[in-house]
Phi, psi and omega in degrees: 000137179292146183300320189264010177293140178277123183295328177291321177296323178300322180270007179057047181231155174291153176305148177065027178296150178288158183300322180299322177293319182298313184294317181295317178295317181301314181300319179296309183294322184293326178290319181291325188256005181300128182302328178291342179257013178094009180278171181277128183297321182292317174297318177303313181295320178296319177295314181297316180294322177298313180296313181303324180283313185284344180283342178272115184308316183291321178291320177300314182298315179298317181296315179298321178297317178296325177295322180295329182281344183281000000 
């Protein structure tokens, strides 16, 4: 994943989305991009890494704070 990629953009969500929105969108995207279903492995990995980061409340809070500072 590129350092400056916006995790919300990877999940096609607005910045500062709630966890329920993140989880729902993740489930949709992961099904569409799964390599076993003909999806792109790199896109699948970027989606998974974004979700894994944003699902952790402390990491999400820190990430959101950093977004506000930009």
